VOPAGU-2260 file (C-alpha; in pm, 1 decimal, decimal comma):
REM VOPAGU-2260
SITE   aa  ch    i         X         Y         Z
SITE  MET   A    0    1967,3   14365,3   15843,2
SITE  THR   A    1    2339,4   14375,6   15762,2
SITE  ALA   A    2    2427,9   14247,6   15417,0
SITE  PRO   A    3    2633,4   13926,4   15431,3
SITE  ILE   A    4    3004,7   13956,5   15358,5
SITE  GLY   A    5    3277,2   13693,8   15355,7
SITE  PHE   A    6    3388,5   13376,9   15179,6
SITE  ALA   A    7    3199,4   13051,7   15137,0
SITE  VAL   A    8    3463,5   12787,2   15073,4
SITE  ILE   A    9    3283,0   12509,6   14886,2
SITE  ASP   A   10    3396,4   12153,5   14823,8
SITE  LYS   A   11    3259,7   12144,9   14469,7
SITE  PRO   A   12    3106,2   11811,3   14374,9
SITE  ALA   A   13    3160,6   11647,2   14037,2
SITE  GLY   A   14    2900,0   11724,6   13772,6
SITE  LEU   A   15    2833,8   12087,7   13860,7
SITE  THR   A   16    2981,6   12395,1   13696,7
SITE  SER   A   17    3141,5   12666,6   13908,5
SITE  HIS   A   18    2870,6   12903,0   13782,4
SITE  ALA   A   19    2598,3   12668,5   13912,4
SITE  CYS   A   20    2762,0   12675,5   14257,9
SITE  VAL   A   21    2762,9   13056,2   14254,5
SITE  ALA   A   22    2397,2   13060,8   14148,1
SITE  ARG   A   23    2303,7   12834,4   14437,5
SITE  ILE   A   24    2480,4   13058,2   14692,2
SITE  ARG   A   25    2300,2   13360,2   14541,8
SITE  ARG   A   26    1965,1   13187,1   14591,5
SITE  LEU   A   27    2061,2   13061,4   14936,6
SITE  LEU   A   28    2152,8   13406,7   15070,2
SITE  GLY   A   29    1925,2   13617,4   14852,6
SITE  ILE   A   30    2213,9   13835,4   14732,1
SITE  ARG   A   31    2330,5   13898,6   14375,6
SITE  ARG   A   32    2683,8   14013,8   14454,4
SITE  VAL   A   33    2852,6   13673,5   14455,8
SITE  GLY   A   34    3158,7   13558,0   14260,2
SITE  HIS   A   35    3404,0   13268,9   14259,7
SITE  GLY   A   36    3781,0   13258,1   14261,5
SITE  GLY   A   37    3897,2   13023,6   13984,0
SITE  THR   A   38    3678,4   12809,5   13758,7
SITE  LEU   A   39    3673,7   12432,6   13803,6
SITE  ASP   A   40    3569,7   12203,2   13518,3
SITE  PRO   A   41    3241,8   12017,5   13591,6
SITE  ALA   A   42    3422,3   11683,8   13642,3
SITE  VAL   A   43    3674,3   11833,9   13886,5
SITE  THR   A   44    3605,9   11838,9   14260,2
SITE  GLY   A   45    3752,3   12038,8   14544,9
SITE  VAL   A   46    3810,7   12386,6   14679,1
SITE  LEU   A   47    3600,1   12660,7   14520,5
SITE  PRO   A   48    3620,4   12989,4   14714,3
SITE  ILE   A   49    3304,2   13196,0   14664,5
SITE  ALA   A   50    3309,8   13562,5   14764,3
SITE  VAL   A   51    2987,4   13708,5   14901,8
SITE  GLY   A   52    2888,5   14075,0   14912,1
SITE  GLN   A   53    3169,2   14328,1   14928,8
SITE  ALA   A   54    3420,5   14044,6   14966,9
SITE  THR   A   55    3402,1   14015,8   14585,2
SITE  ARG   A   56    3617,0   14331,6   14576,8
SITE  LEU   A   57    3897,0   14140,6   14750,3
SITE  LEU   A   58    3934,3   13867,1   14486,4
SITE  PRO   A   59    4211,5   14050,1   14291,3
SITE  TYR   A   60    4421,8   14072,5   14608,6
SITE  LEU   A   61    4412,9   13704,6   14705,2
SITE  PRO   A   62    4710,8   13479,1   14626,4
SITE  GLY   A   63    4648,1   13321,6   14285,5
SITE  GLU   A   64    4842,7   12996,8   14324,6
SITE  LYS   A   65    4651,7   12669,5   14339,7
SITE  THR   A   66    4721,7   12308,1   14440,6
SITE  TYR   A   67    4579,2   11994,2   14280,2
SITE  ARG   A   68    4592,9   11617,6   14318,2
SITE  GLY   A   69    4520,9   11427,3   14003,0
SITE  VAL   A   70    4554,1   11102,5   13811,7
SITE  ILE   A   71    4704,3   11102,2   13461,1
SITE  GLN   A   72    4611,3   10824,4   13218,7
SITE  LEU   A   73    4889,5   10735,8   12976,5
SITE  GLY   A   74    4829,1   10575,7   12637,8
SITE  ILE   A   75    4506,7   10762,0   12556,2
SITE  SER   A   76    4462,0   11099,8   12382,8
SITE  THR   A   77    4124,9   11277,7   12368,4
SITE  THR   A   78    3964,8   11590,4   12223,9
SITE  THR   A   79    3942,7   11753,9   12567,7
SITE  ASP   A   80    4269,8   11620,8   12715,7
SITE  ASP   A   81    4071,3   11432,1   12980,0
SITE  LEU   A   82    3867,4   11112,4   12986,2
SITE  GLN   A   83    3546,6   11313,5   12941,5
SITE  GLY   A   84    3635,2   11379,3   12577,0
SITE  GLU   A   85    3619,4   11178,7   12257,1
SITE  GLU   A   86    3908,6   10935,5   12215,6
SITE  LEU   A   87    4153,6   11036,9   11944,3
SITE  SER   A   88    4412,4   10763,0   11978,6
SITE  LYS   A   89    4517,8   10469,1   12192,2
SITE  GLN   A   90    4886,8   10379,4   12199,9
SITE  PHE   A   91    5122,6   10133,8   12361,9
SITE  VAL   A   92    5269,0   10258,8   12690,1
SITE  PRO   A   93    5641,7   10184,3   12725,4
SITE  ASP   A   94    5789,5   10011,2   13027,3
SITE  LEU   A   95    5826,1   10291,5   13281,0
SITE  SER   A   96    5959,8   10312,0   13634,4
SITE  SER   A   97    5883,7   10574,3   13898,2
SITE  ALA   A   98    6235,0   10712,0   13846,4
SITE  SER   A   99    6191,2   10747,4   13469,3
SITE  LEU   A  100    5851,5   10910,7   13516,7
SITE  ASP   A  101    5991,8   11156,9   13767,5
SITE  GLN   A  102    6264,6   11241,4   13518,8
SITE  ALA   A  103    6002,2   11300,8   13250,1
SITE  LEU   A  104    5807,8   11527,4   13486,6
SITE  SER   A  105    6117,0   11737,8   13558,8
SITE  ARG   A  106    6084,0   11924,2   13226,9
SITE  PHE   A  107    5749,6   12063,2   13344,7
SITE  ARG   A  108    5875,9   12203,1   13675,9
SITE  GLY   A  109    5935,2   12575,2   13704,6
SITE  ALA   A  110    5849,8   12842,4   13447,4
SITE  ILE   A  111    5719,5   12685,6   13124,5
SITE  ASN   A  112    5509,6   12777,3   12822,0
SITE  GLN   A  113    5185,8   12580,4   12812,9
SITE  GLN   A  114    4925,9   12551,4   12537,5
SITE  PRO   A  115    4569,2   12552,0   12678,5
SITE  PRO   A  116    4332,8   12266,9   12585,3
SITE  GLN   A  117    4100,1   12313,2   12288,2
SITE  VAL   A  118    3807,6   12296,4   12531,3
SITE  SER   A  119    3901,4   12580,1   12768,4
SITE  ALA   A  120    3784,3   12923,4   12877,9
SITE  VAL   A  121    4057,6   13102,7   12681,4
SITE  HIS   A  122    3926,8   13381,7   12458,1
SITE  VAL   A  123    3979,1   13335,9   12083,0
SITE  ASP   A  124    3869,6   13636,2   11873,9
SITE  GLY   A  125    3630,3   13743,8   12146,6
SITE  GLU   A  126    3477,0   13400,0   12204,0
SITE  ARG   A  127    3555,2   13123,4   12450,2
SITE  ALA   A  128    3760,0   12841,1   12300,9
SITE  TYR   A  129    3520,1   12577,1   12432,8
SITE  ALA   A  130    3230,8   12730,6   12238,2
SITE  ARG   A  131    3425,6   12711,5   11912,6
SITE  ALA   A  132    3553,0   12360,4   11990,5
SITE  ARG   A  133    3196,7   12239,8   12044,1
SITE  ARG   A  134    3115,2   12356,0   11692,0
SITE  GLY   A  135    3393,5   12130,1   11566,6
SITE  GLU   A  136    3651,7   12403,4   11507,6
SITE  GLN   A  137    4021,4   12324,2   11550,3
SITE  MET   A  138    4220,3   12616,2   11688,9
SITE  GLU   A  139    4589,7   12684,3   11723,7
SITE  LEU   A  140    4592,1   12825,5   12075,0
SITE  ALA   A  141    4900,8   13023,4   12166,0
SITE  ALA   A  142    5116,9   12885,0   12446,9
SITE  ARG   A  143    5114,0   13097,3   12760,8
SITE  PRO   A  144    5372,8   13133,2   13038,4
SITE  VAL   A  145    5280,6   12952,8   13360,4
SITE  THR   A  146    5478,8   12836,0   13660,7
SITE  ILE   A  147    5462,1   12491,1   13817,5
SITE  HIS   A  148    5617,5   12552,7   14156,3
SITE  GLN   A  149    5599,6   12191,9   14272,9
SITE  LEU   A  150    5522,0   11870,6   14085,0
SITE  HIS   A  151    5537,4   11549,7   14287,1
SITE  LEU   A  152    5490,4   11194,9   14163,0
SITE  LEU   A  153    5278,3   11028,2   14431,6
SITE  GLU   A  154    5218,2   10684,0   14280,1
SITE  TRP   A  155    5272,1   10487,8   13957,8
SITE  ASP   A  156    5028,1   10210,0   13868,2
SITE  ALA   A  157    5198,9   10033,7   13576,7
SITE  ALA   A  158    4913,1    9786,5   13530,1
SITE  GLN   A  159    4665,2   10070,0   13467,0
SITE  ALA   A  160    4924,0   10304,8   13312,4
SITE  GLN   A  161    4815,4   10572,1   13560,2
SITE  LEU   A  162    5025,0   10805,9   13770,7
SITE  SER   A  163    4905,9   11015,9   14061,8
SITE  VAL   A  164    5058,3   11361,3   14098,8
SITE  GLU   A  165    5037,1   11666,2   14321,9
SITE  VAL   A  166    5078,3   12003,0   14150,2
SITE  HIS   A  167    5126,6   12347,7   14304,7
SITE  CYS   A  168    5105,4   12602,9   14025,6
SITE  SER   A  169    5033,6   12957,0   13917,8
SITE  ALA   A  170    4692,7   13078,6   13809,6
SITE  GLY   A  171    4613,6   12985,3   13449,9
SITE  THR   A  172    4786,6   12645,8   13460,0
SITE  TYR   A  173    4588,7   12360,2   13303,0
SITE  ILE   A  174    4647,1   12017,0   13455,3
SITE  ARG   A  175    4480,5   11867,7   13145,9
SITE  SER   A  176    4752,9   12026,9   12935,3
SITE  LEU   A  177    5016,1   11885,8   13169,4
SITE  ALA   A  178    4869,7   11535,5   13121,9
SITE  ARG   A  179    4859,3   11579,2   12743,2
SITE  ASP   A  180    5214,2   11714,1   12723,1
SITE  LEU   A  181    5357,1   11445,3   12951,1
SITE  GLY   A  182    5200,2   11178,8   12728,9
SITE  ALA   A  183    5347,3   11346,6   12421,2
SITE  ALA   A  184    5692,5   11361,5   12583,9
SITE  LEU   A  185    5672,8   10987,9   12658,8
SITE  GLY   A  186    5557,1   10911,4   12304,5
SITE  CYS   A  187    5237,0   10736,7   12406,6
SITE  GLY   A  188    4983,0   11012,6   12455,7
SITE  GLY   A  189    4809,1   11098,5   12778,0
SITE  CYS   A  190    4508,0   11268,7   12932,4
SITE  LEU   A  191    4368,1   11354,1   13272,5
SITE  ALA   A  192    4171,3   11077,9   13443,1
SITE  SER   A  193    4057,5   11265,3   13755,0
SITE  LEU   A  194    4139,3   11583,6   13944,4
SITE  ARG   A  195    4076,9   11743,8   14281,4
SITE  ARG   A  196    4177,3   12095,3   14386,1
SITE  THR   A  197    4304,8   12097,0   14742,4
SITE  GLN   A  198    4394,8   12466,4   14773,1
SITE  ALA   A  199    4288,8   12785,0   14596,6
SITE  LEU   A  200    4347,1   13153,0   14678,2
SITE  GLY   A  201    4492,5   13055,3   15015,1
SITE  PHE   A  202    4192,8   12841,2   15119,5
SITE  HIS   A  203    4245,0   12467,6   15181,7
SITE  ASP   A  204    4021,2   12163,9   15156,3
SITE  HIS   A  205    4000,0   12123,8   15534,8
SITE  GLN   A  206    3811,5   12457,0   15536,8
SITE  ALA   A  207    3569,5   12355,7   15260,8
SITE  LEU   A  208    3201,2   12279,1   15317,2
SITE  SER   A  209    2962,0   12068,5   15113,7
SITE  LEU   A  210    2746,5   12272,8   14879,1
SITE  PRO   A  211    2404,9   12318,0   15046,4
SITE  GLU   A  212    2083,8   12227,2   14869,1
SITE  ALA   A  213    1902,6   12515,0   14702,5
SITE  PRO   A  214    1616,4   12646,3   14919,3
SITE  ASP   A  215    1258,9   12664,6   14789,7
SITE  VAL   A  216    1247,1   13033,5   14878,5
SITE  VAL   A  217    1522,3   13277,9   14781,3
SITE  GLY   A  218    1718,3   13398,2   15082,8
SITE  GLN   A  219    1589,8   13128,9   15317,2
SITE  GLY   A  220    1914,2   12931,3   15348,6
SITE  GLU   A  221    2227,8   12949,6   15557,7
SITE  ILE   A  222    2596,3   12887,7   15504,3
SITE  ASN   A  223    2897,2   12957,8   15720,3
SITE  LEU   A  224    3097,0   13250,8   15581,3
SITE  LEU   A  225    3461,7   13301,2   15668,3
SITE  GLN   A  226    3541,0   13659,0   15766,7
SITE  PRO   A  227    3697,0   13849,9   15475,9
SITE  GLU   A  228    4019,5   13936,4   15660,8
SITE  LEU   A  229    4094,7   13563,0   15696,1
SITE  ALA   A  230    4155,5   13553,9   15319,8
SITE  LEU   A  231    4442,3   13803,7   15344,7
SITE  PRO   A  232    4689,3   13675,7   15606,1
SITE  HIS   A  233    4979,9   13763,1   15373,2
SITE  LEU   A  234    4907,2   14138,3   15399,7
SITE  PRO   A  235    5001,5   14374,5   15686,0
SITE  ARG   A  236    4725,2   14524,5   15902,5
SITE  ARG   A  237    4637,7   14866,6   16037,0
SITE  LEU   A  238    4386,0   14900,7   16321,2
SITE  LEU   A  239    4183,5   15223,5   16329,8
SITE  THR   A  240    4063,7   15421,7   16628,0
SITE  ALA   A  241    3699,6   15535,3   16635,6
SITE  SER   A  242    3789,4   15878,3   16495,0
SITE  GLU   A  243    4011,4   15726,9   16225,7
SITE  GLN   A  244    3729,8   15490,7   16132,8
SITE  LEU   A  245    3501,0   15787,4   16064,8
SITE  ASP   A  246    3765,1   15945,9   15839,2
SITE  TRP   A  247    3815,1   15615,0   15661,8
SITE  SER   A  248    3443,2   15566,5   15594,8
SITE  CYS   A  249    3439,5   15910,8   15429,8
SITE  GLY   A  250    3730,8   15818,6   15202,2
SITE  ARG   A  251    3999,9   16020,1   15379,3
SITE  ARG   A  252    4360,1   15903,0   15418,5
SITE  ILE   A  253    4486,9   15778,3   15753,1
SITE  THR   A  254    4813,6   15878,0   15915,7
SITE  PRO   A  255    5046,8   15742,9   16036,0
SITE  GLY   A  256    5066,4   15446,5   15800,6
SITE  ILE   A  257    5264,4   15128,2   15858,0
SITE  SER   A  258    5629,7   15038,8   15842,0
SITE  GLY   A  259    5762,3   14819,7   15564,2
SITE  THR   A  260    5726,9   14808,7   15188,1
SITE  ALA   A  261    5380,6   14653,3   15144,4
SITE  ASN   A  262    5173,8   14769,7   14846,5
SITE  VAL   A  263    4837,7   14695,6   15011,3
SITE  VAL   A  264    4725,5   14708,9   15375,7
SITE  VAL   A  265    4425,6   14541,7   15543,6
SITE  VAL   A  266    4237,6   14804,6   15745,1
SITE  LEU   A  267    4050,2   14688,9   16055,9
SITE  SER   A  268    3838,5   14841,6   16331,1
SITE  GLU   A  269    3959,5   14832,4   16690,7
SITE  SER   A  270    3751,0   14517,3   16738,5
SITE  GLY   A  271    3910,0   14350,4   16434,6
SITE  ARG   A  272    3625,6   14395,3   16184,1
SITE  MET   A  273    3753,6   14446,2   15830,5
SITE  LEU   A  274    3692,7   14795,7   15692,4
SITE  GLY   A  275    3868,2   14762,2   15359,2
SITE  LEU   A  276    4207,2   14789,0   15192,4
SITE  GLY   A  277    4448,4   15079,6   15184,3
SITE  VAL   A  278    4752,5   15179,4   14981,6
SITE  PRO   A  279    5057,0   15330,6   15159,9
SITE  ASP   A  280    5153,4   15671,5   15023,5
SITE  ALA   A  281    5479,6   15866,3   15016,6
SITE  ASP   A  282    5376,3   16083,0   15313,7
SITE  ASP   A  283    5359,0   15803,7   15571,5
SITE  GLY   A  284    4985,1   15758,2   15532,7
SITE  VAL   A  285    4736,0   15504,4   15402,7
SITE  LYS   A  286    4496,1   15601,9   15124,4
SITE  PRO   A  287    4164,9   15415,5   15084,7
SITE  LYS   A  288    4156,3   15161,2   14800,7
SITE  VAL   A  289    3855,0   14948,1   14900,1
SITE  VAL   A  290    3619,3   15088,9   15161,9
SITE  PHE   A  291    3351,3   14884,0   15335,5
SITE  GLU   A  292    3070,8   15072,1   15516,5
SITE  ALA   A  293    3141,6   15386,5   15314,1
SITE  ARG   A  294    2956,9   15709,5   15393,6
SITE  GLY   A  295    2844,1   15975,3   15152,9
């Protein structure tokens, strides 16, 4: 039986960790080699790409940008920078218009330095920040460069002091930090009320499936896997003949290569089955980088 390979794009429900979703897919398919692309907090819903089998080797080559839709609550500050945390302060929210809010958001568009939340997966002296925060420690986390490519104000509910936003950002951006920092800029405090990820690693919510129930018996479940090459539409492709495919499976370079200046090439069989990734060399060839179905 051929080992499964591909991507399970899950619409993560609220209340589950990303790790729990991975564990369920492992049990479902009876395979240990499973990994996810980008952690979601338990309260956050939306797109969680899960790589299965040798597709885990492709995760570093997928586009890292992500897209979110969220609701920011003004006037409240918490220990976790979202409504799941302990309330630190409650302040008066000034009279704001959509235009003034959009102006306030403008300072967060583009390349910025952002301080992660206290409860986050950032490493501090070899330990996750959330573990230290849960012990009551207060840390001075260093700000990190991130890029918010697009930040749209979708709606402003003055009665509830809540604004809905859409954010397209680089990997490592915290929407909770954005909510906190916007509240600080407005002088009233703020935190994240709710969040949904609509795109991650090039996969969109219209491709996402509900997380299946865990089977009673390991390996006795099913889930639709997207073919691994579908995750890499931004990379050029090189189709191999039958003889080239044999060379490739033995780790030998292929010539000729491809035209252009790409750093990585998707390598496919004549029928379009993904065989791995190659790196163009200076001698008009393609050297193996990731090889599926390797021999010897």
